[in-house]
C-alpha positions in Angstrom: -0.7 7.1 48.6 2.1 4.1 48.7 4.4 6.2 50.2 2.4 7.4 53.0 1.4 4.1 53.5 5.0 2.4 54.0 5.8 5.2 56.4 3.5 3.3 58.9 6.5 0.8 59.1 4.5 -2.4 58.6 6.4 -3.4 55.7 10.1 -4.5 55.6 11.3 -1.5 53.3 9.8 2.5 53.6 10.3 3.5 50.0 8.1 2.1 47.2 9.4 -0.2 44.6 8.0 1.5 41.8 9.2 4.6 40.7 6.5 7.4 39.3 7.7 8.1 35.5 5.8 10.5 33.4 7.0 9.5 29.7 9.4 7.1 27.6 12.4 9.1 28.8 12.0 8.7 32.2 11.1 5.0 31.9 14.3 4.1 30.2 16.5 6.3 32.5 15.2 4.8 35.4 15.2 1.1 33.9 19.0 1.7 32.8 20.5 4.0 35.7 21.4 1.2 37.8 23.7 -0.2 35.1 24.7 3.2 33.1 24.8 5.9 35.6 24.6 8.4 32.8 21.7 11.6 32.7 20.1 10.5 29.3 16.3 11.8 30.2 16.3 15.3 29.1 18.3 14.4 25.6 16.4 11.7 25.1 13.3 13.8 25.5 14.9 16.1 23.2 15.1 13.3 20.6 11.6 11.7 20.8 10.3 15.0 20.2 11.4 15.1 16.9 12.1 11.8 16.0 10.7 8.4 15.8 11.6 5.4 18.2 13.9 3.7 16.4 15.8 7.0 15.1 16.1 8.0 18.5 17.6 4.9 19.4 19.8 5.2 16.9 21.1 8.5 18.0 21.3 8.4 21.5 23.2 4.9 20.9 25.7 6.4 18.7 26.0 9.7 21.2 27.0 7.1 24.3 30.0 5.6 22.7 31.0 9.0 21.3 31.4 10.2 24.7 28.5 13.0 25.0 27.6 11.7 28.8 31.4 11.2 29.7 34.1 8.7 28.5 33.8 5.0 29.1 36.1 2.0 28.6 35.1 0.6 24.9 33.1 -2.4 26.1 31.4 -0.7 28.5 30.3 2.3 26.5 28.9 -0.3 24.1 27.0 -2.5 26.0 25.7 1.0 27.7 24.4 2.3 24.2 23.1 -1.0 23.2 20.9 -1.2 26.5 19.8 2.4 26.5 19.0 1.7 22.5 17.1 -1.5 23.1 15.1 0.3 26.1 13.9 3.0 24.0 12.3 0.8 21.5 10.3 -1.2 24.3 9.5 1.9 26.0 11.2 0.8 29.3 8.5 -1.2 29.9 10.1 -4.6 29.8 13.5 -6.5 31.6 14.8 -7.2 28.0 17.6 -4.3 28.1 19.0 -5.8 31.5 18.0 -9.4 32.3 16.9 -10.2 28.4 20.6 -9.0 26.9 22.6 -10.1 30.2 25.9 -9.4 28.4 27.9 -7.3 25.5 31.5 -8.1 24.7 34.2 -6.9 22.6 35.8 -9.9 21.2 38.8 -10.8 18.3 38.5 -12.5 15.1 41.5 -14.8 14.4 42.9 -12.3 12.2 43.2 -9.9 15.0 40.2 -7.7 14.3 37.7 -6.9 16.8 33.8 -7.1 16.8 30.9 -6.8 18.9 29.3 -10.1 20.6 25.9 -10.1 22.0 24.8 -12.5 24.9 21.2 -13.0 25.0 18.9 -14.6 27.8 15.8 -15.9 28.0 14.0 -12.7 29.5 14.7 -11.1 25.9 11.6 -12.7 24.5 9.6 -10.0 26.7 10.9 -7.7 23.8 8.8 -8.9 21.3 10.3 -10.3 17.8 10.5 -7.2 15.7 12.6 -5.2 18.7 14.7 -8.2 19.4 15.5 -8.5 15.5 16.0 -4.5 15.7 18.6 -5.1 18.9 21.1 -6.9 16.5 20.6 -4.0 13.9 21.2 -1.6 16.6 24.7 -3.3 17.5 25.6 -3.5 14.0 25.1 0.5 13.8 26.7 1.0 17.2 30.1 -1.2 16.1 30.4 0.9 12.8 30.6 4.2 15.0 33.1 2.4 16.8 35.0 1.3 13.9 34.9 -2.4 15.3 34.7 -5.2 12.2 32.3 -7.4 11.3 31.8 -11.0 12.8 33.4 -14.2 11.3 31.7 -16.9 12.1 34.4 -19.8 10.8 37.5 -17.8 11.9 38.2 -19.9 14.9 37.9 -23.4 13.2 34.3 -23.8 14.8 31.1 -24.4 12.8 29.2 -22.1 14.7 26.1 -21.5 12.5 25.9 -25.5 12.3 26.0 -25.3 15.8 23.3 -22.8 16.0 21.2 -25.3 13.6 21.6 -28.1 15.9 20.6 -26.1 18.9 17.7 -24.4 17.6 16.3 -28.2 16.1 17.1 -29.5 19.5 15.1 -26.3 21.3 12.0 -27.1 19.2 11.6 -30.5 20.8 11.0 -28.8 24.2 9.7 -25.4 23.4 7.9 -23.7 20.4 8.7 -20.5 18.1 6.4 -18.6 16.4 7.8 -19.1 12.8 9.0 -22.2 11.3 12.5 -21.8 9.6 14.4 -23.4 7.3 17.8 -24.7 7.9 19.1 -22.8 4.9 17.5 -19.4 6.1 19.0 -20.3 9.6 22.8 -20.9 8.2 22.6 -18.0 5.6 21.8 -15.4 8.5 24.4 -16.8 10.8 27.0 -16.3 8.3 25.8 -12.8 6.8 25.6 -11.5 10.8 27.8 -8.6 11.6 27.6 -9.3 15.2 28.0 -12.5 16.8 24.7 -13.4 18.4 25.6 -15.6 21.5 23.7 -16.4 24.9 23.2 -18.5 28.3 21.9 -21.4 29.2 18.3 -21.6 29.5 17.3 -25.2 29.1 18.6 -27.0 32.3 19.7 -30.7 31.1 19.6 -30.0 27.8 22.8 -30.1 25.4 23.7 -30.7 21.6 25.3 -33.9 20.9 27.2 -33.2 17.8 28.7 -29.7 17.8 29.9 -29.7 21.4 32.7 -27.9 23.4 36.1 -29.3 23.0 37.6 -27.1 26.1 39.9 -25.4 23.7 41.5 -22.0 24.2 39.8 -19.5 21.8 36.0 -21.3 21.8 33.8 -18.6 21.5 30.8 -21.0 22.5 31.1 -21.7 26.0 28.8 -23.9 27.0 26.6 -27.4 25.5 23.5 -26.0 26.7 20.6 -24.6 24.7 21.0 -20.8 24.3 17.4 -20.2 24.2 17.6 -16.3 24.2 19.5 -16.1 21.1 17.4 -18.9 19.4 14.5 -16.6 19.8 16.5 -13.6 18.6 17.5 -15.5 15.3 14.5 -17.6 14.9 11.7 -15.2 15.8 13.4 -11.8 15.3 15.5 -12.0 12.2 14.3 -14.3 10.2 10.7 -14.6 11.1 10.1 -11.1 10.7 12.9 -10.3 8.1 10.3 -8.1 6.0 8.7 -6.2 8.5 12.3 -5.6 10.1 13.9 -5.1 6.6 11.3 -2.5 5.6 12.5 -0.8 9.1 16.2 -0.6 8.1 15.4 0.7 4.6 13.0 3.6 6.4 16.2 4.2 8.4 18.8 4.5 5.9 21.0 1.9 7.5 23.2 0.4 5.0 24.5 -3.4 4.5 21.4 -5.2 5.1 20.2 -6.1 1.7 20.6 -9.5 2.3 17.8 -9.9 4.6 15.6 -9.2 2.0 16.2 -12.3 0.2 16.0 -14.4 3.6 13.4 -17.4 3.0 11.3 -16.9 6.0 7.6 -18.3 7.2 5.9 -15.7 6.2 7.4 -15.9 2.6 5.9 -19.8 2.5 2.5 -19.2 4.2 0.4 -19.4 1.2 2.2 -23.1 0.5 1.5 -24.1 4.2 -0.3 -27.6 4.3 -3.4 -28.5 6.8 -0.9 -30.4 8.9 1.6 -27.8 9.4 -0.8 -25.2 9.9 -2.3 -27.2 13.1 0.8 -28.5 14.5 1.4 -26.5 17.5 -2.7 -25.9 18.2 -3.2 -26.0 21.9 -6.3 -28.4 23.0 -9.5 -26.3 23.4 -8.2 -23.7 21.1 -10.3 -24.2 17.9 -9.1 -23.9 14.1 -11.3 -21.8 12.4 -10.2 -21.7 9.0 -6.8 -23.3 7.3 -4.8 -21.5 4.2 -5.6 -22.4 1.0 -8.4 -24.8 1.9 -11.6 -23.6 -0.1 -14.5 -22.7 2.3 -12.2 -20.7 4.4 -12.3 -16.9 5.2 -12.0 -15.1 2.0 -9.6 -12.3 2.0 -11.2 -8.8 1.6 -9.0 -5.8 1.6 -10.4 -2.5 4.1 -11.6 -1.1 6.9 -14.3 -0.6 9.0 -15.1 2.1 11.5 -14.1 -0.4 14.2 -11.2 -2.0 12.6 -7.8 -1.1 12.0 -4.2 -2.0 13.0 -3.8 -5.5 13.9 -8.0 -5.6 14.4 -9.9 -7.3 11.6 -13.4 -7.8 10.7 -15.5 -10.7 10.2 -19.4 -10.7 9.3 -21.4 -11.6 13.1 -23.0 -14.4 11.3 -19.8 -16.1 10.8 -19.3 -16.4 14.6 -22.8 -17.1 15.1 -23.0 -20.5 13.2 -19.7 -21.4 14.6 -21.3 -21.3 17.9 -19.3 -17.8 19.0 -15.7 -19.4 19.6 -14.6 -16.0 18.5 -16.5 -12.4 19.5 -15.2 -9.0 19.7 -12.2 -8.7 21.2 -10.8 -12.2 20.7 -7.5 -12.5 19.8 -6.5 -15.0 16.9 -3.6 -15.9 14.9 -3.3 -15.7 11.2 -0.7 -17.2 8.6 -0.7 -13.4 7.4 0.1 -10.5 7.3 0.9 -10.8 10.9 1.3 -12.8 13.8 -2.2 -12.1 15.2 -5.0 -9.9 15.5 -7.8 -8.9 17.4 -11.6 -9.6 16.2 -14.2 -7.0 15.2 -17.8 -7.4 14.0 -18.5 -6.1 10.7 -22.0 -6.6 9.2 -21.2 -5.0 5.5 -19.0 -7.7 4.6 -19.9 -11.1 3.0 -21.9 -13.5 5.3 -21.3 -17.5 4.8 -23.2 -19.7 2.7 -24.3 -22.9 4.4 -26.6 -26.0 3.1 -29.6 -26.9 5.6 -30.4 -29.8 6.7 -33.3 -29.8 3.9 -30.5 -29.7 1.1 -31.2 -25.6 0.8 -27.9 -23.7 0.0 -28.3 -20.0 1.4 -26.7 -17.2 2.5 -26.6 -15.4 6.1 -25.6 -12.3 6.4 -27.3 -10.9 9.7 -26.5 -12.4 12.9 -30.1 -12.6 13.9 -30.9 -15.1 11.0 -27.5 -16.9 11.8 -29.1 -17.3 15.4 -32.3 -18.6 14.1 -30.8 -21.0 11.6 -27.9 -22.3 13.0 -29.7 -25.6 14.5 -30.5 -26.2 10.7 -27.3 -26.5 9.1 -25.9 -29.4 8.1 -22.6 -28.1 6.6 -20.6 -24.8 5.9 -19.5 -24.1 2.0 -17.9 -20.8 2.7 -17.3 -18.8 5.9 -17.4 -15.8 4.5 -15.1 -12.2 4.5 -12.3 -11.5 6.4 -11.5 -7.7 6.5 -7.7 -6.9 7.0 -6.8 -3.4 6.3 -3.7 -2.8 3.9 -1.8 -0.8 6.8 -1.7 -4.3 8.3 0.4 -5.6 5.2 2.4 -2.5 4.8 3.2 -2.7 8.5 4.6 -6.3 8.4 5.9 -5.8 4.8 4.2 -8.6 3.5 3.4 -9.3 -0.2 -0.2 -8.1 -1.0 -2.6 -11.5 -2.2 -4.9 -11.3 -5.2 -8.3 -10.0 -4.0 -11.1 -11.4 -5.1 -14.1 -8.8 -7.1 -15.7 -6.6 -4.3 -17.9 -4.2 -4.2 -15.2 -1.3 -3.6 -13.6 -2.5 -6.6 -16.8 -2.3 -9.0 -17.9 1.0 -7.6 -14.5 2.5 -8.6 -14.3 1.1 -12.2 -18.3 2.2 -12.3 -17.3 6.2 -11.4 -14.6 6.1 -13.8 -16.8 4.8 -17.0 -19.6 7.0 -16.0 -17.0 10.0 -16.2 -16.6 8.4 -19.8 -20.3 8.1 -20.5 -22.2 10.3 -18.7 -23.3 12.6 -21.9 -24.1 9.2 -23.8 -26.0 7.3 -21.2 -27.4 10.7 -18.9 -30.5 9.0 -17.7 -28.2 6.4 -15.8 -27.3 8.7 -13.3 -30.4 8.2 -10.9 -29.4 4.6 -11.3 -25.8 4.6 -10.1 -25.4 3.7 -6.4 -24.1 6.1 -3.9 -21.8 3.8 -2.0 -20.1 0.4 -2.5 -22.9 -0.9 0.0 -26.0 0.3 -1.5 -28.2 -2.4 -2.2 -29.0 -3.0 -6.2 -31.1 -5.4 -7.9 -30.2 -7.7 -11.1 -31.8 -5.5 -13.8 -30.1 -2.3 -12.7 -26.9 -3.8 -12.2 -27.1 -5.4 -15.6 -28.1 -2.1 -17.4 -25.2 -0.4 -15.5 -22.7 -3.1 -17.0 -23.8 -3.3 -20.3 -24.2 0.5 -21.0 -20.9 1.6 -19.2 -18.8 -1.7 -19.8 -18.0 -2.6 -16.5 -17.7 -6.1 -15.1 -20.9 -7.6 -13.7 -21.7 -6.4 -10.4 -20.3 -9.0 -7.4 -23.6 -9.3 -5.7 -24.4 -11.5 -8.9 -21.1 -13.2 -8.8 -20.4 -16.4 -7.9 -17.4 -19.0 -7.1 -17.0 -19.9 -10.6 -13.3 -19.7 -10.7 -13.7 -22.9 -8.2 -15.3 -25.0 -10.8 -13.7 -26.3 -14.4 -14.8 -25.5 -17.7 -16.3 -29.0 -18.0 -18.2 -28.9 -14.8 -19.8 -25.0 -16.4 -20.8 -26.9 -19.3 -22.1 -29.2 -17.9 -24.1 -27.5 -16.1 -25.1 -25.6 -18.9 -26.7 -28.5 -20.4 -28.6 -29.4 -16.9 -30.3 -26.2 -16.3 -33.4 -24.8 -17.5 -35.5 -21.8 -16.8 -39.0 -21.3 -17.4 -41.1 -18.2 -15.8 -37.7 -16.5 -14.0 -37.3 -20.3 -12.3 -34.3 -22.6 -12.8 -35.0 -26.2 -12.2 -33.0 -28.9 -12.8 -32.8 -32.9 -11.1 -30.9 -33.1 -8.2 -28.1 -35.6 -9.0 -24.9 -35.8 -7.0 -22.8 -33.6 -9.7 -25.4 -31.2 -10.3 -25.8 -30.3 -6.3 -22.1 -30.7 -5.6 -21.1 -28.0 -8.7 -23.7 -25.7 -7.4 -22.8 -26.1 -3.6 -18.6 -25.7 -5.0 -20.3 -22.6 -6.8 -21.8 -21.2 -3.7 -25.0 -20.6 -5.8 -28.0 -20.1 -3.6 -30.7 -23.0 -4.1 -33.4 -24.9 -2.4 -34.9 -28.6 -2.5 -38.1 -29.5 -3.7 -38.9 -33.2 -3.7 -36.4 -34.2 -6.5 -35.7 -31.2 -7.8 -33.3 -28.3 -7.3 -34.9 -24.8 -7.6 -33.1 -21.4 -8.1 -35.4 -17.9 -7.9 -35.2 -14.6 -7.9 -32.4 -12.6 -8.6 -29.9 -15.6 -8.2 -32.1 -17.1 -11.1 -31.7 -13.7 -13.3 -27.8 -13.7 -12.8 -27.4 -17.2 -13.6 -29.7 -17.5 -16.5 -27.8 -14.5 -17.6 -24.1 -15.9 -16.8 -24.6 -18.9 -18.2 -26.8 -17.5 -21.3 -29.7 -20.3 -20.7 -31.8 -18.8 -23.3 -29.1 -19.8 -26.3 -30.6 -23.2 -27.2 -27.7 -24.3 -29.3 -25.5 -24.3 -26.0 -22.1 -24.3 -28.0 -19.0 -22.6 -26.2 -15.9 -21.4 -27.5 -12.6 -23.6 -26.9 -11.4 -21.6 -23.5 -9.7 -23.3 -20.5 -10.5 -20.5 -17.9 -14.3 -20.4 -16.4 -14.8 -17.1 -16.0 -13.2 -16.3 -19.2 -15.6 -18.5 -20.9 -18.6 -17.0 -18.9 -17.7 -13.4 -20.3 -17.8 -14.7 -23.8 -21.1 -16.5 -23.5 -22.8 -13.1 -21.8 -21.2 -10.8 -23.7 -20.3 -9.0 -20.0 -17.0 -9.4 -18.3 -17.5 -11.8 -15.1 -14.8 -11.4 -12.4 -13.4 -14.0 -10.0 -14.8 -14.3 -6.7 -12.8 -15.7 -4.9 -9.6 -14.7 -3.0 -7.2 -16.4 -0.9 -8.5 -18.3 2.5 -6.6 -17.0 5.2 -5.7 -19.4 7.8 -7.2 -18.3 11.5 -7.0 -20.0 15.1 -8.0 -18.7 18.2 -5.1 -17.7 20.0 -4.9 -16.6 23.5 -7.7 -14.8 24.8 -6.5 -13.9 28.3 -3.6 -12.1 26.3 -6.3 -9.8 24.8 -5.5 -6.4 25.4 -6.1 -2.6 24.5 -3.9 -1.1 21.5 -3.2 2.2 22.1 -1.9 4.4 18.9 1.2 5.7 19.7 1.6 8.7 19.5 -1.5 9.5 21.1 -4.1 10.6 18.2 -6.6 13.5 18.8 -9.7 11.9 18.5 -12.5 14.4 19.4 -11.5 17.1 17.0 -10.8 15.3 13.4 -7.6 17.4 11.8 -6.2 15.3 9.3 -2.7 15.4 8.7 -2.1 18.8 10.2 -1.7 18.2 13.3 2.2 16.8 12.7 3.4 13.8 14.5 1.7 13.8 17.6 -1.8 14.9 16.1 -1.2 18.2 18.0 -4.2 20.2 17.7 -2.2 23.4 18.5 0.1 22.5 15.8 -2.7 22.2 13.4 -3.8 25.9 13.4 -0.5 27.3 12.4 0.0 28.9 9.0 0.8 26.4 6.8 2.0 26.7 2.7 -1.4 26.3 0.4 -2.2 25.0 -2.5 -1.7 28.0 -4.6 2.0 30.3 -4.9 2.2 32.3 -1.8 -0.8 31.3 -0.2 -1.4 30.7 3.5 -4.1 29.2 5.5 -5.0 29.4 9.2 -7.3 27.8 11.3 -9.1 26.0 8.5 -8.6 22.6 7.6 -9.9 20.6 4.5 -11.2 16.8 5.6 -13.5 14.2 4.5 -15.7 13.2 7.9 -18.4 11.1 6.2 -20.2 10.5 3.1 -24.0 10.1 4.0 -26.7 11.2 1.3 -30.5 12.0 1.4 -32.4 10.5 -1.5 -35.3 12.6 -0.7 -33.6 16.2 -0.8 -30.7 15.1 -3.0 -28.0 16.5 -0.9 -25.0 15.3 1.3 -25.0 15.3 5.2 -23.0 15.0 7.8 -25.4 13.3 9.9 -27.7 10.0 10.1 -30.8 12.0 9.3 -31.2 14.7 6.9 -31.5 18.3 8.5 -33.9 19.5 6.3 -36.4 16.5 5.8 -35.5 14.5 9.3 -35.3 11.0 6.8 -32.2 8.7 7.3 -29.5 9.5 4.9 
């Protein structure tokens, strides 16, 4: 259509500037063809059919320097190989391979050995952190193939790592990085890199003061300016994402990069961040919702809902409602772990916020409707609620798994394990077992299951006991009195503070604090308020103290608080799975790399010797259960009785 419109002759040029491509191989060929002039699309298409993009990038780069596509001068072959490899990992959709990687040279160390030097420019930013860091790894692989030596940073007598350090600290005054790296991490990285990371001046009028060029022969840095492209590759690509990059390197079996694992990055120190460092680079108008390690923030919870997944996290909609909806479904947020950013989804099966109302009562809000009704009555927020992050996000970013609080998903696994051991001893308990972790349960049932099956107390009846000290818990025991399933105590400052810190729901009636319902039963049982002697063993851990008092294991409810602030809403975009996944027909992993349904129906080895299956796939779809008919079902309503499952 655009071609037909251009043929009218109204525009200066007839052919449209944009070209039609059908896949990554076509895009890479088109973006690199003006520079490379080699036919790589067919071979690249073959490689991508059987390999992930990073492996395909390594192989095509290796074949280029080996002369499979024609003989080239060594420096030209090196440049072409790295640019094509970078274009593959960026899928041929950014300018990074051409404009971001402005030049590649083969240089000499003082001892006469030759090495590779990469010149980065500002547009390298478009490649993304991991991809820009992988460019250096790719260059290392190519220079090994060409039998080039490694870069020697001090061989010419210049303090090149120290020069980069001065540049980076000066650059931070004018531009922002995604990660904050230490001086030692930067210097250690610069000294260990097998290729030289160089660049062009990107900040007009900004120059270094101490490590200036002398104009002598042999100097490898030729500008006093700040080389922003190179700095971003080092700071945000190699060091800032060292865990994720090292994981990728290990998966690809690339050698001589083990030192990268020991580099101290911003990710490693995320649990030590202060409130000040977290909000240092906050932009006006973008709210900070939760600060790392500050009690009351979003509690980390591992898991996935049907609408969360890779780089998509879940919070209870009530949490957003009480804050005035600074985040909604699709909002991009920046986080301190496990990666840089995520997109928000609402999940109503995780815990909502605990708030104190203007009348002094503390309640937990778990529904958006209730939050809308009470938001004008809220005095302050005690706990923001859960944040649901999938294990896959931590795996993708190679981030250590912080400790989780005790949640229903863990409890029901322990329950089922204990049931298998005790089911013959307590057969009548079968009817009381919850079907799934989100099945509602009352306190009497929970305590019966805990005592007879030796499982910890259900998370619904746990409070933030680990947030209060043993002394505070002991003092609370002496303050609370229980009568007719109602706990009462005087509304003094210390007691009120302890109850709020523990997140225990209560209401205020004149000068009295009142706790009722299952909360009353849970508190009375956990603190063993019926024990008139009120003696406690010498234990320094609050949860262990309570476990000894009630003869039932009390687990820690708290997890780390995840730091969250609103990112750039205008940058939120659809995240497509690559390759595209078959979503109409669930085929598990039988479809191979591309989830191909035709691949899934092919005969495959079965579970027993010499057995094959064809067209039959065993998968888990849904775990719905009809209490009325005592049977599992795939639908939201039972086929037999038409009641909800």
